[in-house]
N, C-alpha and C positions, 0 to 999 in steps of 0.2 A: 223847516227841515226837509232836506232834498232825499227822496227815495229813489233808489236805482234797483233795477232787476238784472240778474245775470241770465243770459239765454245762450244756449249751445246752438249754433248754427247747424242745421242738418246738412247743408251743401258744403261747406269748406271745413266743417267741424271746428270752428273758432269759437272762443268765448267773447260773447258780446256784453257790454255793460250799457244799459238803456236807462235813460231818465224816465221816472214814472210820470212826472208833470207833463212833459211836452212829447215824449216818444223819441227824442233824438239820442243818437249813439254818443255815449260820452268816452267810451274806451273799447278797443278790440285786441285780442290776443290771438295770434295764430296758433295752431297746434304745435309747432316747433318752439315758439316762445314758452308755451305752457309746459313742455315736457322737460326743457332745459333749465327752467326757473329754479327748481329745487336742487339741480345738481351742481357742483362746483365744476366750473368750466376747465380749470387748469388740470384737476385730477382726471377728468373726462378726456382731455387732449393727451395726458401722459398714458392713460390706459390704451388709447387708440395707437399710440406709438408703440407700446409693448406688444399689442396684438398684431400690428403690421410687422414688427420685428420677428415674431414667432412664426408668421406666415411666410415671410421671406426665407427664413431658415428651413422651413418644411419643404419649400419649394427647390431651395438649394441641394437639400439632402435627396429629393426625388430625382433631380437632374443628374446628380453625381452618381446615383445608383444606376441610372439608365445608361450613362457614359461607360461606367465600369462593366456593365453587362455587354455593351457593345465591343468594348475592348477585349473581353474575355472570348467572345465569339470570333473576333478577327485572329487572336492568337491561336484559338484552336484550329482555325482553318489554315493558318500558316504551318502549324506543326503537322497536320495532315499533308500539306504540299511537301513539306521537308521530308517526312517519312516516304511519301510516294516517290520522290526524287532518288532517295537513298536506296530504295527497293528496286526501282526500275533502272537507275543509273541515267547519266546524261548521255543522250545519243550522240549529238555533235556539239562541238564548242560553238557557242553563240558568236555571231559576227560582231565584230568591233569596227569603229569607223576607219581604223588603219588598214583592215582587211579589203576594204573597198577601194583603195588607192591603186 
């Protein structure tokens, strides 16, 4: 009857199966293998896709809000300039390319 011991490695945090008779390593599980062994990989992948989709939607909304704010500032500046021109009037007619001939 072969006895084995399970040891947690302090360096790499892997789980190591050691044979008691000769001290040889029978099997080794890395931390990532141990964590995902009990979780269905397909449902984890679907959850990650959903999380990424939500993250992209939030980023899109933030960017859209920033662009809307920028547009609002530009529109306000344009309206101020239009009011300024209406108030002060246009001094001279701007030059056109035909005036230079």
